[in-house]
C-alpha positions in Angstrom: 0.3 0.1 0.1 1.6 3.3 -0.7 2.3 6.0 2.0 0.1 8.9 2.2 1.9 11.8 1.6 1.8 14.3 4.5 -0.1 17.0 4.7 1.0 20.7 5.6 2.3 21.3 9.1 -0.6 22.3 11.5 -1.5 22.4 15.2 -4.9 20.9 17.0 -6.6 21.8 19.9 -8.9 19.1 21.3 -11.9 20.4 23.3 -12.7 18.3 26.4 -14.1 21.0 29.2 -17.3 19.7 28.9 -19.2 17.7 31.3 -21.4 15.6 29.1 -24.1 15.7 31.2 -26.5 14.1 28.5 -25.0 10.9 28.6 -25.4 10.7 32.1 -23.3 9.3 35.0 -20.5 10.9 36.9 -17.5 10.4 34.7 -17.5 13.0 31.5 -18.4 11.4 28.4 -14.7 12.4 26.7 -13.0 10.3 29.3 -15.9 6.9 29.1 -14.9 4.3 26.9 -16.0 3.5 23.1 -15.0 1.1 20.8 -12.3 -0.5 23.5 -10.4 2.9 24.9 -11.6 6.7 25.6 -13.6 8.3 23.7 -11.1 11.2 23.5 -8.2 9.4 22.4 -9.6 8.1 19.5 -9.5 11.7 18.3 -6.2 12.2 20.0 -4.6 9.2 18.0 -6.4 10.5 14.7 -5.2 13.9 14.8 -1.7 12.5 15.4 -1.7 10.1 12.8 -2.8 12.9 10.2 0.4 15.2 11.5 -1.2 17.7 14.3 1.9 19.5 15.9 1.9 20.7 18.7 -1.4 19.0 20.5 -3.4 21.4 22.6 -6.1 19.5 25.3 -8.4 21.9 26.8 -9.7 20.3 30.3 -12.0 21.1 33.0 -9.7 22.1 36.1 -10.5 18.9 37.8 -10.2 16.4 35.0 -6.3 16.3 35.0 -6.4 12.7 35.9 -9.0 11.3 34.1 -7.5 12.9 30.8 -4.0 11.4 31.4 -5.3 8.3 32.4 -7.2 8.4 29.1 -4.4 9.2 27.1 -1.7 7.5 29.1 1.3 6.4 26.5 0.5 9.8 24.1 3.1 11.6 23.9 3.8 15.5 22.5 0.0 16.9 24.0 0.1 19.7 26.5 -3.2 20.1 28.8 -4.5 23.0 29.4 -7.4 24.0 31.8 -10.7 25.3 30.2 -12.9 28.3 30.9 -16.5 28.9 32.1 -17.6 28.1 28.1 -16.6 26.2 25.5 -15.8 29.6 23.6 -13.6 30.7 26.5 -12.1 26.8 26.4 -11.0 27.4 23.0 -9.6 31.0 23.5 -7.3 29.3 26.1 -6.5 26.6 23.5 -5.4 29.4 21.4 -3.4 31.5 23.6 -1.3 28.3 24.6 -0.5 27.9 20.9 1.1 31.5 20.7 4.6 30.8 21.2 4.4 28.1 18.5 3.0 30.5 16.7 1.3 28.0 14.1 0.5 29.0 10.3 -2.7 26.5 10.8 -4.9 25.1 13.7 -7.5 22.6 13.6 -10.5 23.1 16.6 -12.1 19.7 17.2 -14.8 18.6 19.9 -13.5 15.3 21.8 -16.9 13.6 21.4 -16.1 13.4 17.6 -13.9 9.8 17.8 -14.2 8.7 14.3 -12.1 11.2 12.1 -11.4 10.1 9.1 -8.0 11.8 7.5 -9.7 13.0 3.9 -11.5 15.1 6.2 -8.3 16.6 7.7 -6.6 16.9 4.3 -9.9 18.8 2.5 -9.6 21.3 5.3 -6.5 22.1 5.4 -6.2 22.5 1.7 -9.1 24.8 1.7 -7.0 27.2 4.3 -4.9 28.2 0.8 -7.5 30.8 0.0 -9.6 30.9 3.0 -9.8 32.0 6.4 -11.3 29.2 7.7 -12.6 25.8 6.8 -15.6 23.7 8.0 -16.7 20.3 7.4 -20.4 20.3 6.5 -23.1 17.4 5.2 -26.4 18.5 3.9 -29.6 18.4 5.5 -31.6 15.0 4.1 -35.0 15.6 6.1 -37.8 18.0 5.8 -37.8 21.2 8.4 -40.7 22.4 9.6 -40.8 26.2 11.3 -42.3 25.6 15.4 -44.3 28.0 16.7 -44.3 28.8 20.8 -47.3 26.6 21.1 -45.4 23.3 19.5 -47.3 24.0 16.4 -45.8 23.7 12.7 -45.8 27.5 11.5 -44.3 26.9 7.8 -41.6 25.2 6.4 -37.7 26.0 6.2 -36.0 25.6 3.3 -32.7 22.9 3.5 -31.3 23.4 0.2 -29.2 26.5 1.9 -28.5 24.7 5.0 -25.7 22.2 6.1 -25.0 20.2 9.2 -21.8 21.9 10.8 -19.0 18.7 12.1 -15.6 19.8 13.6 -12.6 19.6 13.3 -12.9 23.1 12.2 -9.8 24.6 10.3 -8.3 28.1 10.6 -5.5 30.4 9.5 -3.6 30.7 13.1 -3.9 34.5 13.2 -7.1 35.3 11.8 -8.8 32.8 14.4 -6.7 34.0 17.5 -7.6 37.6 16.4 -11.2 36.8 16.2 -11.6 34.9 19.6 -9.7 38.0 21.2 -12.2 40.5 19.5 -15.2 38.4 19.7 -17.9 41.0 21.2 -21.4 38.9 20.6 -22.9 36.7 23.2 -21.1 34.7 25.7 -21.5 31.3 24.2 -20.4 31.6 20.2 -22.5 28.8 18.1 -19.0 27.6 16.8 -15.6 29.2 15.8 -16.9 29.9 12.4 -19.2 32.2 13.5 -16.3 33.9 15.7 -14.1 33.7 12.6 -17.0 35.4 10.5 -18.0 38.2 13.1 -14.6 39.4 12.3 -15.2 39.4 8.6 -13.4 36.2 8.4 -13.8 33.9 5.6 -15.2 30.4 6.2 -15.1 27.4 3.2 -17.4 24.8 3.5 -16.0 21.1 2.7 -17.3 17.6 2.7 -17.9 16.6 5.8 -18.3 12.5 6.7 -20.9 10.8 8.2 -18.9 8.8 10.8 -17.5 12.0 12.3 -21.1 12.0 14.1 -21.1 13.4 17.7 -21.1 11.3 20.6 -24.4 13.0 22.7 -26.4 10.4 24.4 -26.1 7.3 26.2 -27.2 5.0 23.4 -24.3 6.4 21.4 -22.0 4.3 23.3 -23.9 1.2 22.7 -23.5 1.6 18.6 -25.6 -1.6 17.2 -24.4 -0.8 13.6 -21.0 -0.5 14.4 -18.7 -3.8 14.7 -17.2 -4.1 18.1 -13.9 -3.8 19.5 -12.0 -7.3 19.3 -8.7 -8.7 20.3 -7.0 -12.1 19.6 -4.3 -14.2 21.4 -2.6 -17.1 20.6 -1.4 -19.7 23.0 1.1 -22.7 22.5 2.4 -25.0 25.2 4.3 -28.5 25.4 4.5 -31.1 27.8 6.6 -34.8 28.2 4.6 -37.9 28.0 5.4 -40.1 30.8 4.5 -43.5 32.3 3.1 -43.4 35.7 1.4 -39.9 35.3 -2.5 -39.4 34.4 -3.6 -37.8 30.8 -5.5 -34.6 31.7 -6.8 -33.0 28.1 -9.2 -30.2 28.1 -10.3 -31.0 31.3 -11.2 -34.1 30.7 -9.0 -37.2 32.0 -8.3 -39.6 29.1 -7.1 -43.2 29.2 -3.5 -43.9 27.9 -0.3 -46.0 29.2 1.2 -42.6 29.9 0.2 -39.2 31.0 1.7 -35.4 30.9 4.4 -34.7 33.2 4.2 -31.0 34.7 4.1 -28.8 38.2 -0.1 -28.8 37.5 -2.0 -31.6 36.3 0.1 -30.6 32.8 -3.3 -30.5 30.8 -1.3 -28.9 27.9 -4.5 -27.9 26.0 -6.0 -25.7 28.9 -2.3 -24.2 29.3 -2.6 -23.3 25.7 -5.9 -21.9 25.9 -5.3 -19.9 29.2 -2.3 -18.2 27.9 -4.4 -17.3 24.5 -7.1 -15.5 26.4 -4.2 -13.7 28.7 -2.5 -12.8 25.5 -5.6 -11.2 24.1 -6.1 -8.8 26.9 -2.3 -8.6 27.1 -2.2 -9.9 30.9 1.3 -11.7 30.6 1.5 -15.7 30.1 0.4 -18.1 32.6 3.6 -18.8 34.1 3.6 -15.2 35.5 0.1 -15.7 37.0 0.6 -19.4 38.3 4.7 -20.0 38.8 5.4 -23.5 38.4 8.2 -22.7 41.5 5.0 -21.7 43.5 4.4 -25.6 45.6 0.5 -24.0 45.6 0.2 -24.9 42.6 1.6 -28.8 42.4 -0.8 -30.9 41.0 -3.5 -28.0 40.2 -6.5 -28.5 38.0 -5.4 -26.6 34.9 -9.0 -25.5 34.7 -8.6 -23.3 38.0 -6.2 -21.4 35.5 -8.2 -20.8 32.5 -11.6 -19.9 34.8 -9.0 -16.9 36.2 -7.7 -15.7 32.8 -11.5 -15.3 31.6 -12.1 -13.9 35.0 -9.4 -11.4 34.4 -10.7 -10.5 30.7 -13.8 -10.0 32.2 -12.8 -7.7 34.3 -10.6 -5.6 31.5 -14.7 -5.7 29.8 -14.0 -8.9 27.2 -16.0 -11.6 26.9 -15.0 -14.7 24.8 -16.3 -14.8 21.4 -14.5 -18.5 20.1 -11.5 -20.6 20.6 -9.7 -22.6 18.4 -7.6 -25.2 19.7 -5.5 -27.7 17.9 -3.7 -30.5 19.6 -0.6 -32.4 18.0 0.4 -35.8 19.1 0.5 -39.4 17.4 -1.5 -40.8 20.6 -4.3 -41.1 21.7 -6.6 -40.5 19.3 -8.4 -37.2 19.9 -11.9 -37.7 18.2 -13.6 -40.2 20.7 -13.1 -37.6 23.2 -13.7 -34.4 21.6 -17.2 -34.1 22.5 -16.4 -34.2 26.3 -13.9 -31.7 25.9 -15.5 -29.3 24.0 -18.0 -29.5 26.6 -15.8 -28.5 29.5 -13.8 -25.8 27.6 -17.3 -24.6 27.1 -18.4 -24.9 31.0 -14.8 -23.3 31.9 -14.8 -20.3 29.9 -18.5 -19.6 30.1 -19.4 -20.2 26.2 -21.4 -22.1 24.1 -19.9 -25.6 22.6 -20.4 -23.5 19.0 -17.4 -21.4 20.2 -15.3 -24.2 21.2 -13.7 -25.6 18.2 -11.1 -28.7 18.9 -8.9 -30.1 16.1 -6.0 -32.9 16.4 -3.0 -33.4 13.9 -0.1 -35.4 13.7 3.8 -34.4 12.4 3.8 -37.7 10.1 6.3 -39.4 12.8 8.6 -36.3 12.7 9.9 -34.2 15.8 9.2 -35.4 19.4 5.6 -35.8 19.0 5.8 -38.1 16.4 8.3 -40.1 18.2 5.3 -40.2 21.0 7.7 -38.5 23.4 5.0 -35.4 24.1 1.8 -33.5 23.1 1.7 -30.0 21.6 -1.3 -27.4 21.7 -2.0 -24.5 20.2 -5.0 -22.3 20.8 -6.4 -18.8 19.3 -8.8 -16.8 21.1 -11.3 -14.0 20.1 -12.4 -11.9 22.8 -14.7 -9.3 22.5 -15.6 -5.3 24.1 -18.2 -5.8 26.4 -18.5 -2.7 27.7 
């Protein structure tokens, strides 16, 4: 895939000082999780990916801890305390950029997380001829004029109307001067209105339906969007020895040899456990149940897998499906597959339809081909639940 050419340099301000009261709850909506991460993080990552620098985040005076947690690991952002209104907050963000004196600045609402690069590119291109540029969409519904009594008083013509989105782009010197000179109402409708009041020119560029503003609680449960998911992979090997029990997928299998290990050596459950832990970035089975710890000697591996599934749930993920492959010459897995699927499904809290168990050999090659051990490989998908 060809690399997209860099955009002309621009700074950005993400306005995140609001309370988001219409969403409900105690946490401001910009710091709530949407599709796997904080709402504001989507916007910041998209702007940085497009080349925004410097990048200022305007937050409420008491929101520093929430903002830092939401943007943990993201470098080159500056936090600025906002004002009593959105317009005050934008002005605070602009003043914070004075020393950098960028040629262009994008001002974006934190509540619009899905920001296509093409919109950013169109806005910046429009600034070559105009002082400002805003993304807009046509009005597709019929419009009615409403009276104070709740009755329709007439029809509004939609042809000249547009729905306005963010980010809005400006020549920095023009929008800074406009905000400093603003003498209108306490709260301007948006930053383009502020620029127009100072006789600036504002171009209308194509917006994108994906730039929807997250406003209400139901917006956090978007039935049309694919849920966030993660995939983990696990692999394990145990030696076959005489005198040991053979446990696979939590089921005891009759065989002349069993698997040797610190616990019950259930190689299948160990691989699945590692896959779940890998999907949520929580290390491996040895991190949580070290073989050096005597309390796990002879332990049933079902508790290891149950622990991993519980950790995933605590992180907001549920198991979607598991695909396990056992690699061995013996025993034959087919006769035990139904019991093994049922066992894994029960431990993981999923339906048997979500559990696939396969077996293969290495054509008598290697340690599994010589009957010295059994290997297992698992892939697990987990999906976001909150």
